[in-house]
N, C-alpha and C positions, 0 to 999 in steps of 0.2 A: 564424432571423431572417426576417421577412416584409415584403414590399412589395406594396401593392395598386396595380397599374398601371391608371390610368384612361385610357380612350381620348381622345386629343386630336388636333386637326387638324394641329398642327405640332410634334410631338415632335422634339426635337433631342438630340444626344449630351450626356450629362452624366457627369462623372467625380467620384465621391465617394471621398475617401480617409479611412479611419477610422484614427485613432491610438489605440491602447489597450494600454499596456504590460503591464497585468495580465492580459490575456486572450490567450493565444497563438493560440487558434483563431479569433479575430475576423478577418473578411474584411479583406484589405489594400486591395482595390479592389472597387468595385461599378460596373458599367457598364450603363447603360440605353440601349437602342437604340429606333428607331422601333417602333411597335406591331406591325408585321408581322414583326419580327425576334425571335429568341429572346432571352431575358434571361439574361445570364451573370454569375457572380460567381466570384472566385478560388476554384478547387477545387470549384465546384458549377455545375450547369446546370439551368435551369428552362425548361420549354416553355410558351409562351403559349397560353392557352385561347381558345376561339372568340370570346368577347365582349371580347377584348383586356384582360381582367382576370385576373391570375394571383395566387394567394394566397401571396405571398412576404412580405408585411409589413402592419403596421398603419398605415404612413405613406403619404401620398398624394404621388406624384411628379409635379409639374407642371413642364413644360419652362421656363416663364417664371420659376419661383421656386426656383432651386437651393439658396438659403439655407434654405428650408423643409425640403428633403431633408436637408441637413446637420444641421439641428436635430433632426429626427426620428430620424435614424440615431444621432446622439450620445445621444439619450435611450434608444434601444434598447441601445446599448453600455453605458450606465451601469446599466441594468436587468440586463443580462447579467453585469456585474461584481458586482452585489449578489447575484445568484443563485449565481454561482460561489463567492463567499465563503461564503455560507450553506450550500452543498452540501458544503463541506469541514469545516464545524464539527462537533465532537464534544461540544458543550455538554451536560453532565450525563450523558453516557453512561459506562458503567463498563467498563473494560478490565482484563484479566489479562494480564500479560506475564511468561511464564516465563523464567528466566535474565535477569531484568530489572535486575540490579544492576551488570553489567559489559558492556563491549564493545558489540556491536550491540544487544543487549536494552536496555541502559541508554539508548542514543540513541533507540530506539523509544519507550521509556517517556516520556522527556523531550518528544519530539515530540508524542505523543498528548496529553500533559498541556497542551502549548502550544495545542492545538486545542480544548481545553475538557474533555477526558475526565478522569474520576477513575480513578486507576491503582493496581492491586494489583501490587506489585513482588515477584515470587516469587524466592526464592533457595534453594539446597540445603543449605548448611552455614554459611558465614561471614556473619553478619548485619551486619558493620561497614559495608560499602559500601552495602548495601540500606537500612539505617537512615539513613545519611548522605544518600543521595539522597532518601529520603522526607522527611527534615527540610528539605532545600533546596526541594523542590517545595511543601511546606506553609508556607513562610516567610511568605507573604502572606495566609494564611488562619488562622482561629481553630481551636484544638484541638477544639472541638465539631463543626467541619465540615471534616475533613481532605480533601484532594484526592489524597493518596497514602498508601499503607500498605504496609509490608514484611511478607510472609508466608512463612514457612519451609515447604517441602514438597519431597520427592523425587518428581519426576514419574514415575519408574519404579515407584513403589509405589502400587498401587491404594488402599491404606488411607490414603494421604496426599493423593491428588488430589481426592477428594470434599470433604474438609475445606478444601482450598484454595478451592474455589468457595463453600462455605458461609461461610467467613470473609469473603471479598470481598463477598458479598451482605449480610452482617450489618454490616460496617463502613460501607458506603455506603447501606444501606437500599434497595437496588434490585436488580433482576435484572441479570445480566451481559449486556452487548451485544457485547463484542469479546474474543476470545481470540487472542493472538499467542504461538505456541509457539516460543521462541527457545533454550530449554535444549538443550544438546548437548555432546558430547565428541568428541575426535579423538585417535587413537593418535599420540602425538608422536614415536614411533620410526620412523614411516612405513615399516613392514615390507612386503615383498612378500607376496603371498598365501601362498606356500610357507612363509614364516617367521612367519605370524600365529598366535598361540596361541589356543586355545579361550577362555581367560579374557578376552583382549583383545577377541576377536570378540563374546563375550557382553556385555561391558561396553558396547561401542559400540552394540549393538542394544538393550540394556535402556534406555539413556537416549534415544537418537536415534529408535528405532522404536517400542518398547513405550511409552515416555513420550509420544510423539506420539499413539499410538493411545488411551491412557488419557485424555489431555487432550481429544482430538477427541470421544471417546465421551461424556465428561461434558458438553462444550459442546453437542453435538448434542441432548442431553436437557435442557439447562439454559438456553441462551441465549434471549433474548426472541424471541417470534414476532410482535411488533408492528412490525417493521421495524428496520433497523439492525444485525441480527445478522450478525457477521462472524467467520469462522474463518480465521486466517492462519498457515500453517506456514512456518518458515524452513528451506529446503533448502540446496543448494549448486550452483553452476555446474559443479562438478567432475563432476556427473552427465552433463554434455554434453561434457566434455573427456577424462574417463577416464584420468587420469594414473596411472602406476605408483606404488605406495606408499600408495594410498588405497582399497584394495579394500573393507575393512570399512566405512569411513566412507561411501564412495559407495554401496555396496549398501544401507546403512541409510537413506540419504536418498532413494534411488531408490524404495524401498518406501513412504516417506512421500508422495512425489509421486503414485504410483499410487493410494494410499489416499485422498488428498485429492480427486483427480478423481472417484473413485467416490462419495465422501461428498457432493460437490456435487450429484450427480444424486439421491442418496438423500434429500437435504434439500428436494426439490421440494415447494412449497406452504408452506414454513415461513418464507419471506422471509429465510433465512439463506444467505449465500454462503460458499464455501470455496475458498481459493487458496493457492498456494505462492509465496514469494519466494525466489529462488535467487541469493545473492550470489556474486561472484567473490572474488578476493583482497582482503581488507579489513584495514586496519592495526589489529589487535586483539591482545591477549595470546594468544588461541587460535591466531591465524595465525602469529605470530612464534615461538612455542614450538618448539624443536628445529630451527629453520632457520638456516643460515649466512647471512652478509651477502650472499654471492654468490647464493644461492638466492633471497633476498628481492629482490635487484636484478633477477634474471632474471624474476621474476613481474611486477615493475613495468614492465620493458622490453617485456613481451609485450602490454601494454595499449596500444591506439592512442592513448589520452590521456596515456600516458607516466607513469603514477603508480599507486600502490595506491589502492583505494577507501578511503573513510572511513566510519565508522558512520552519519554523517548522510546519506550517499548512499543508504543502504538505508532509513533511517527515513522519508524523504519518500514513497517508494513505498508503504510500509506505511500511512502516514497517509492516502494517497489511497484505498487499498483498504478502509480502515476507515470511510470516510465515505460519505455518500449519493452523492457523485460517482462512487464506485467500484462502485456496485450492479450495473452491467451487466457487470462483469468477474467471471466465476464459473467455477470448475473449471479455472483456468489456472495454468501454471507460468511465472512472470515472471523471466527471468534478468537480473540487475542486476549487470553486471560491466565496464562501460566499453568493451565490445567485445572482451574477451579471448576469450569464447566466443560465437559467433554461430550 
């Protein structure tokens, strides 16, 4: 936000309050002092230059016309609202969401679709839920121009990952803009490391780590270089809490976090960003499986907000990272857990 301060003989104190429910970052107060004082705004400070004009705005602040200040500030706020809305839009961008038929993946697919994206819903075996979701997302569109399609692929199989991307491009007639890798498994026996079998260890790493690698590699070579390229890996906040019984799962996700950070640096010059979103306890089939009511309650009580997360809590962060507004966030692991792990 900018204010051009023009030197006047009799500047007086003005208080401008900006009300804007849709922009959380908008200044709550803007205070203009006499020209020889610094100009301050909530959360920001600007120093006055020698000619008593400082480049903070396009509006002219005259002491005798505070209503003009309010009008110009209101106009700037409205412009910021429009820019904020457009920066979150995914209109006509193409997203692949692996594990997109259930749980967190399903919520992410729905949210990206609501922002305007065309979505490829990947599933591994059972097509029923994926087909149903695709049908629901396409309800308002003609069959000739679908906005969602269900695509079967085992992300741990290199022979199936490339066709997943091929099919998404063919269905939507466009390069892929966004990959959200949400496919994952967890050993629902929650064994200690000493009791983890080689078979269970390999299964966890094949899907969670190898699958992430294969999808990341394909995306790094296939996503558009024209802006809007986003790679988002779903990890876990357990990497930060290191609870017993999750050795294989946490190790598989920690590897993904390290890989994603390196990938973000390797993609320099491509205009593609790479980040991890690491949920805490979220009320999904995967989370509930194998847990007692007492264990589930303990997880909920551990959260400062007093509840388990919901899939939509994760979807909003992924939507932001997928958009133009999230471009400056790159190579990061964002732990989304309500304060369970800080």
